[in-house]
N, CA, C and O of each residue as an XYZ file, in Angstrom:
460
protein
N      -8.216    -21.670      9.644
C      -7.940    -20.250      9.716
C      -7.930    -19.628      8.330
O      -7.636    -20.297      7.339
N      -8.255    -18.339      8.269
C      -8.348    -17.666      6.967
C      -6.998    -17.400      6.332
O      -6.852    -17.587      5.124
N      -6.026    -16.978      7.082
C      -4.657    -16.775      6.578
C      -4.592    -15.905      5.322
O      -4.081    -16.337      4.288
N      -5.104    -14.694      5.414
C      -5.002    -13.697      4.340
C      -5.661    -14.112      3.024
O      -5.218    -13.694      1.955
N      -6.694    -14.914      3.090
C      -7.427    -15.267      1.875
C      -8.339    -14.098      1.500
O      -9.006    -13.511      2.352
N      -8.352    -13.779      0.221
C      -9.079    -12.605     -0.241
C     -10.422    -13.022     -0.833
O     -10.518    -14.068     -1.475
N     -11.436    -12.230     -0.625
C     -12.732    -12.448     -1.258
C     -13.748    -13.081     -0.329
O     -13.409    -13.846      0.574
N     -14.985    -12.747     -0.570
C     -16.094    -13.300      0.205
C     -16.724    -14.465     -0.559
O     -16.659    -14.520     -1.787
N     -17.327    -15.384      0.173
C     -17.915    -16.556     -0.463
C     -19.397    -16.396     -0.758
O     -19.903    -17.033     -1.682
N     -20.103    -15.575     -0.009
C     -21.536    -15.340     -0.197
C     -22.356    -16.620     -0.159
O     -23.403    -16.691     -0.802
N     -21.913    -17.626      0.572
C     -22.606    -18.913      0.707
C     -22.918    -19.540     -0.648
O     -23.998    -20.098     -0.841
N     -21.979    -19.449     -1.585
C     -22.160    -20.000     -2.924
C     -20.919    -20.772     -3.343
O     -19.818    -20.512     -2.857
N     -21.108    -21.721     -4.247
C     -19.957    -22.405     -4.819
C     -19.306    -21.478     -5.849
O     -19.888    -20.468     -6.243
N     -18.114    -21.829     -6.270
C     -17.301    -20.938     -7.102
C     -18.009    -20.452     -8.361
O     -17.997    -19.256     -8.650
N     -18.623    -21.356     -9.110
C     -19.263    -20.975    -10.368
C     -20.394    -19.982    -10.144
O     -20.521    -19.005    -10.882
N     -21.205    -20.226     -9.142
C     -22.345    -19.351     -8.872
C     -21.887    -18.013     -8.316
O     -22.493    -16.978     -8.594
N     -20.820    -18.036     -7.531
C     -20.255    -16.792     -6.992
C     -19.710    -15.931     -8.126
O     -19.930    -14.720     -8.141
N     -19.001    -16.543     -9.077
C     -18.476    -15.807    -10.224
C     -19.604    -15.254    -11.086
O     -19.513    -14.133    -11.586
N     -20.670    -16.041    -11.261
C     -21.816    -15.578    -12.039
C     -22.493    -14.390    -11.353
O     -22.902    -13.437    -12.017
N     -22.608    -14.447    -10.037
C     -23.185    -13.344     -9.270
C     -22.370    -12.072     -9.465
O     -22.928    -11.008     -9.736
N     -21.066    -12.180     -9.329
C     -20.179    -11.017     -9.448
C     -20.213    -10.461    -10.865
O     -20.274     -9.245    -11.050
N     -20.175    -11.340    -11.874
C     -20.252    -10.871    -13.258
C     -21.584    -10.181    -13.549
O     -21.626     -9.181    -14.266
N     -22.659    -10.712    -12.997
C     -23.969    -10.090    -13.182
C     -24.041     -8.714    -12.536
O     -24.602     -7.781    -13.110
N     -23.478     -8.593    -11.350
C     -23.455     -7.292    -10.672
C     -22.619     -6.283    -11.453
O     -23.015     -5.128    -11.605
N     -21.458     -6.724    -11.947
C     -20.599     -5.829    -12.724
C     -21.300     -5.393    -14.015
O     -21.251     -4.219    -14.382
N     -21.944     -6.328    -14.695
C     -22.650     -6.002    -15.931
C     -23.745     -4.977    -15.657
O     -23.895     -4.012    -16.407
N     -24.505     -5.181    -14.594
C     -25.568     -4.234    -14.243
C     -24.996     -2.864    -13.905
O     -25.559     -1.835    -14.280
N     -23.874     -2.860    -13.194
C     -23.244     -1.589    -12.834
C     -22.818     -0.823    -14.077
O     -23.035      0.385    -14.161
N     -22.217     -1.505    -15.039
C     -21.736     -0.822    -16.235
C     -22.880     -0.377    -17.141
O     -22.793      0.682    -17.762
N     -23.941     -1.160    -17.227
C     -25.052     -0.792    -18.094
C     -25.926      0.301    -17.477
O     -26.383      1.200    -18.184
N     -26.160      0.230    -16.170
C     -27.041      1.198    -15.505
C     -26.286      2.330    -14.828
O     -26.864      3.379    -14.544
N     -24.997      2.126    -14.568
C     -24.095      3.086    -13.927
C     -24.416      3.337    -12.453
O     -23.782      4.176    -11.814
N     -25.400      2.612    -11.914
C     -25.746      2.754    -10.498
C     -26.624      1.571    -10.109
O     -27.653      1.333    -10.741
N     -26.226      0.820     -9.068
C     -27.050     -0.304     -8.610
C     -27.155     -0.275     -7.094
O     -26.287      0.254     -6.399
N     -28.246     -0.861     -6.598
C     -28.482     -0.979     -5.167
C     -28.314     -2.445     -4.801
O     -28.989     -3.313     -5.355
N     -27.407     -2.718     -3.860
C     -27.105     -4.097     -3.472
C     -26.665     -4.098     -2.016
O     -26.676     -3.056     -1.361
N     -26.277     -5.264     -1.508
C     -25.796     -5.298     -0.129
C     -24.404     -4.673     -0.061
O     -23.677     -4.623     -1.054
N     -24.060     -4.210      1.104
C     -22.772     -3.538      1.301
C     -21.603     -4.471      0.994
O     -20.615     -4.047      0.394
N     -21.706     -5.730      1.398
C     -20.626     -6.692      1.165
C     -20.421     -6.932     -0.328
O     -19.283     -7.002     -0.790
N     -21.506     -7.057     -1.083
C     -21.386     -7.265     -2.525
C     -20.806     -6.033     -3.205
O     -19.998     -6.151     -4.126
N     -21.213     -4.862     -2.757
C     -20.681     -3.623     -3.329
C     -19.182     -3.514     -3.081
O     -18.428     -3.128     -3.975
N     -18.751     -3.851     -1.876
C     -17.325     -3.791     -1.551
C     -16.529     -4.839     -2.308
O     -15.349     -4.640     -2.597
N     -17.166     -5.944     -2.627
C     -16.485     -7.016     -3.353
C     -16.299     -6.681     -4.832
O     -15.272     -7.027     -5.416
N     -17.278     -6.012     -5.445
C     -17.164     -5.732     -6.872
C     -16.406     -4.446     -7.168
O     -15.997     -4.223     -8.307
N     -16.215     -3.612     -6.182
C     -15.554     -2.326     -6.423
C     -14.164     -2.457     -7.057
O     -13.926     -1.831     -8.090
N     -13.232     -3.240     -6.489
C     -11.913     -3.327     -7.116
C     -11.956     -3.946     -8.511
O     -11.162     -3.581     -9.378
N     -12.874     -4.873     -8.728
C     -12.996     -5.486    -10.050
C     -13.493     -4.472    -11.073
O     -13.008     -4.435    -12.204
N     -14.461     -3.650    -10.674
C     -14.985     -2.625    -11.576
C     -13.897     -1.611    -11.928
O     -13.788     -1.180    -13.076
N     -13.097     -1.236    -10.937
C     -12.014     -0.269    -11.178
C     -11.016     -0.839    -12.192
O     -10.567     -0.120    -13.084
N     -10.670     -2.112    -12.062
C      -9.721     -2.733    -12.986
C     -10.302     -2.835    -14.390
O      -9.592     -2.631    -15.375
N     -11.591     -3.150    -14.486
C     -12.231     -3.252    -15.801
C     -12.259     -1.892    -16.495
O     -12.020     -1.811    -17.700
N     -12.546     -0.836    -15.761
C     -12.589      0.500    -16.353
C     -11.191      0.928    -16.786
O     -11.029      1.530    -17.847
N     -10.186      0.624    -15.979
C      -8.807      0.945    -16.350
C      -8.432      0.225    -17.631
O      -7.768      0.796    -18.496
N      -8.855     -1.028    -17.758
C      -8.576     -1.792    -18.968
C      -9.314     -1.188    -20.162
O      -8.766     -1.112    -21.261
N     -10.561     -0.758    -19.941
C     -11.364     -0.190    -21.028
C     -10.800      1.141    -21.513
O     -11.007      1.510    -22.668
N     -10.096      1.862    -20.656
C      -9.518      3.144    -21.040
C      -8.461      2.997    -22.129
O      -8.221      3.942    -22.880
N      -7.830      1.839    -22.229
C      -6.789      1.621    -23.245
C      -7.373      1.631    -24.653
O      -6.714      2.065    -25.599
N      -8.616      1.150    -24.794
C      -9.349      1.187    -26.060
C      -8.563      0.558    -27.219
O      -8.468      1.141    -28.299
N      -8.006     -0.627    -26.987
C      -7.340     -1.355    -28.063
C      -7.943     -2.760    -28.174
O      -8.816     -3.136    -27.392
N      -7.475     -3.507    -29.132
C      -8.041     -4.822    -29.406
C      -7.857     -5.780    -28.231
O      -8.771     -6.535    -27.897
N      -6.687     -5.753    -27.606
C      -6.448     -6.671    -26.488
C      -7.347     -6.348    -25.300
O      -7.784     -7.253    -24.589
N      -7.626     -5.070    -25.083
C      -8.528     -4.678    -23.992
C      -9.940     -5.182    -24.273
O     -10.608     -5.707    -23.382
N     -10.388     -5.021    -25.509
C     -11.725     -5.501    -25.876
C     -11.831     -7.020    -25.732
O     -12.845     -7.532    -25.259
N     -10.791     -7.729    -26.136
C     -10.816     -9.195    -26.025
C     -10.807     -9.636    -24.567
O     -11.480    -10.600    -24.202
N     -10.053     -8.939    -23.741
C     -10.019     -9.274    -22.316
C     -11.400     -9.062    -21.693
O     -11.879     -9.915    -20.945
N     -12.034     -7.943    -21.992
C     -13.356     -7.655    -21.443
C     -14.417     -8.594    -22.001
O     -15.389     -8.913    -21.316
N     -14.233     -9.040    -23.248
C     -15.194     -9.952    -23.873
C     -15.207    -11.319    -23.200
O     -16.169    -12.071    -23.353
N     -14.150    -11.654    -22.454
C     -14.138    -12.915    -21.710
C     -15.148    -12.887    -20.572
O     -15.613    -13.938    -20.130
N     -15.492    -11.699    -20.097
C     -16.384    -11.570    -18.945
C     -17.779    -11.075    -19.295
O     -18.747    -11.420    -18.617
N     -17.893    -10.269    -20.348
C     -19.158     -9.610    -20.655
C     -19.584     -9.853    -22.088
O     -18.793    -10.287    -22.926
N     -20.855     -9.562    -22.355
C     -21.370     -9.655    -23.720
C     -20.945     -8.418    -24.515
O     -20.384     -7.472    -23.961
N     -21.219     -8.440    -25.817
C     -20.726     -7.374    -26.695
C     -21.330     -6.015    -26.365
O     -20.663     -4.991    -26.513
N     -22.577     -5.994    -25.922
C     -23.232     -4.735    -25.564
C     -22.523     -4.055    -24.393
O     -22.303     -2.844    -24.411
N     -22.172     -4.830    -23.390
C     -21.494     -4.293    -22.213
C     -20.080     -3.844    -22.562
O     -19.636     -2.787    -22.115
N     -19.373     -4.639    -23.357
C     -18.009     -4.277    -23.759
C     -18.020     -2.975    -24.551
O     -17.172     -2.107    -24.348
N     -18.980     -2.849    -25.447
C     -19.080     -1.635    -26.260
C     -19.303     -0.405    -25.384
O     -18.657      0.625    -25.580
N     -20.216     -0.512    -24.421
C     -20.478      0.625    -23.541
C     -19.256      0.929    -22.684
O     -18.914      2.093    -22.477
N     -18.596     -0.116    -22.186
C     -17.412      0.076    -21.351
C     -16.312      0.829    -22.095
O     -15.754      1.796    -21.576
N     -16.009      0.390    -23.295
C     -14.888      0.964    -24.042
C     -15.246      2.323    -24.634
O     -14.474      3.275    -24.518
N     -16.409      2.416    -25.265
C     -16.734      3.628    -26.005
C     -17.292      4.757    -25.154
O     -17.063      5.924    -25.470
N     -18.016      4.448    -24.088
C     -18.600      5.503    -23.261
C     -17.848      5.688    -21.944
O     -17.334      6.768    -21.654
N     -17.794      4.623    -21.160
C     -17.208      4.739    -19.824
C     -15.706      4.979    -19.892
O     -15.178      5.813    -19.157
N     -15.011      4.251    -20.772
C     -13.570      4.422    -20.908
C     -13.187      5.835    -21.315
O     -12.237      6.407    -20.779
N     -13.930      6.398    -22.266
C     -13.649      7.758    -22.713
C     -13.988      8.783    -21.641
O     -13.316      9.807    -21.519
N     -15.027      8.508    -20.867
C     -15.452      9.428    -19.809
C     -14.367      9.606    -18.746
O     -14.198     10.696    -18.197
N     -13.637      8.531    -18.462
C     -12.622      8.562    -17.404
C     -11.195      8.609    -17.949
O     -10.257      8.251    -17.238
N     -11.016      9.042    -19.188
C      -9.701      9.036    -19.821
C      -8.666      9.843    -19.030
O      -7.511      9.428    -18.934
N      -9.055     10.969    -18.472
C      -8.124     11.834    -17.748
C      -8.010     11.478    -16.264
O      -7.118     11.977    -15.578
N      -8.882     10.639    -15.773
C      -8.905     10.307    -14.347
C      -7.968      9.142    -14.057
O      -7.935      8.171    -14.813
N      -7.207      9.231    -12.970
C      -6.210      8.214    -12.623
C      -6.803      7.005    -11.912
O      -6.209      5.927    -11.951
N      -7.932      7.147    -11.276
C      -8.538      6.042    -10.543
C      -9.711      6.553     -9.736
O     -10.076      7.724     -9.847
N     -10.309      5.694     -8.925
C     -11.440      6.105     -8.111
C     -12.663      6.370     -8.955
O     -13.240      7.456     -8.897
N     -13.068      5.374     -9.748
C     -14.176      5.555    -10.672
C     -15.526      5.249    -10.030
O     -16.566      5.587    -10.595
N     -15.525      4.611     -8.853
C     -16.781      4.208     -8.225
C     -16.931      4.851     -6.849
O     -15.960      5.274     -6.222
N     -18.184      4.907     -6.406
C     -18.507      5.455     -5.096
C     -19.509      4.514     -4.437
O     -20.458      4.067     -5.082
N     -19.305      4.214     -3.166
C     -20.252      3.388     -2.409
C     -20.917      4.277     -1.370
O     -20.244      4.897     -0.547
N     -22.246      4.333     -1.414
C     -23.021      5.112     -0.453
C     -23.823      4.126      0.385
O     -24.603      3.340     -0.154
N     -23.638      4.165      1.680
C     -24.334      3.235      2.566
C     -25.772      3.703      2.785
O     -26.043      4.896      2.916
N     -26.685      2.730      2.822
C     -28.103      2.995      3.019
C     -28.570      2.333      4.306
O     -27.793      1.666      4.990
N     -29.826      2.519      4.626
C     -30.424      1.875      5.797
C     -30.516      0.369      5.561
O     -30.508     -0.091      4.420
N     -30.603     -0.380      6.633
C     -30.680     -1.840      6.535
C     -31.984     -2.261      5.866
O     -33.010     -1.592      5.985
N     -31.913     -3.390      5.158
C     -33.101     -3.940      4.500
C     -34.067     -4.429      5.565
O     -33.644     -5.030      6.553
N     -35.361     -4.181      5.380
C     -36.358     -4.500      6.403
C     -36.497     -5.996      6.650
O     -36.599     -6.426      7.799
N     -36.503     -6.791      5.587
C     -36.812     -8.210      5.727
C     -35.773     -8.975      6.533
O     -36.137     -9.750      7.418
N     -34.486     -8.779      6.250
C     -33.454     -9.544      6.947
C     -32.382     -8.671      7.591
O     -31.371     -9.184      8.071
N     -32.592     -7.366      7.605
C     -31.681     -6.403      8.245
C     -30.275     -6.425      7.644
O     -29.297     -6.130      8.331
N     -30.179     -6.774      6.362
C     -28.877     -6.754      5.688
C     -28.482     -5.305      5.419
O     -29.321     -4.477      5.064
N     -27.197     -5.008      5.591
C     -26.701     -3.661      5.306
C     -26.752     -3.440      3.805
O     -26.248     -4.262      3.040
N     -27.353     -2.344      3.378
C     -27.526     -2.050      1.963
C     -26.633     -0.885      1.560
O     -26.228     -0.071      2.389
N     -26.336     -0.828      0.257
C     -25.500      0.247     -0.265
C     -25.826      0.464     -1.731
O     -26.378     -0.406     -2.404
N     -25.470      1.650     -2.204
C     -25.556      1.978     -3.626
C     -24.145      2.112     -4.117
O     -23.354      2.845     -3.523
N     -23.801      1.420     -5.191
C     -22.504      1.599     -5.828
C     -22.768      2.237     -7.178
O     -23.610      1.770     -7.945
N     -22.035      3.317     -7.465
C     -22.273      4.063     -8.696
C     -20.975      4.523     -9.305
O     -19.957      4.633     -8.623
N     -21.016      4.791    -10.589
C     -19.865      5.349    -11.281
C     -19.897      6.855    -11.042
O     -20.953      7.481    -11.120
N     -18.749      7.422    -10.754
C     -18.664      8.854    -10.464
C     -18.709      9.642    -11.756
O     -18.650     10.871    -11.732
């Protein structure tokens, strides 16, 4: 039984699942809008919100925390551009827009973007 376990597995082992999520987050922050499956979009949304909240602090500890997950280019954009953009906003930095199902395997698709 699941018993309140959080998170989706995406038919991957832990390391590959973490790499997938980090790659999606990096793409979201660099491009500010990505097209992916609905399940993946829903999975990365809370993580993206927490990363942006951390980036809003714009101090050394925030940069070091973000550097554990992303490369320097992504951290720089997160702190200097995205963090400043949402300085006055309390939360709700992302939006998920549902799209039509993918033709090949009928997977539910969505666009996740920064507001």
